[in-house]
N, C-alpha and C positions, 0 to 999 in steps of 0.2 A: 290512297291514300290522298291527303288533302295537303300539301306544303304551305305555308303561309304567305307572305304579299312581298319576298326576296326571293321562295324558291330552297328556303333552307327546310330541313326539320329539328324539327324538338330530339333532345335526347331520348323524350318519347316516345316522338316517333318511330326513329331506331329504334328504338328497345322492340317494338308492339311491329316492329316489319319484320326483326329479327323473331324472333318469337312467333310470327307467321310463319316464318324460312325454315323453320327446324321442324313445325308440327306438318311441315309437306314435309323436305325429308324426311323426317316420319314414315308417314303414309306409303309415300315411294318406297324408303330400304321394305316395310312392311310387304307391301305387296311381293315385291321380288320376292320376299325368301316367299313368300305363302305360289310363285307361282314360279319356281328351286325346284318344292316336292314335289310341283303338280310332277316338273319332266323328270325327276328320278325314283317318280312312281307308276310315268311310264316306261322310264325305259330298264326296270326291273324284272329281269325272268320271273315268269310263276302268278305274276299278276294280275296278267287279264294288255299288257302291253308288250312293245319294243328292244329291244337293245338296238345300242349303237346304227346299226346298220338296215335295220330296219328286219329280223329276225323275228 
């Protein structure tokens, strides 16, 4: 992101930056949910995974 000669952001710059941050947060949340599902699948007996004690 580039700023003006005074180093300030315009409202449009701030909005674009906030939108990009929101998009990244959504991607992180989606990845986290996917990983939670994988961990649950690995910990569920009968699905080839192990329980929390590694059994």
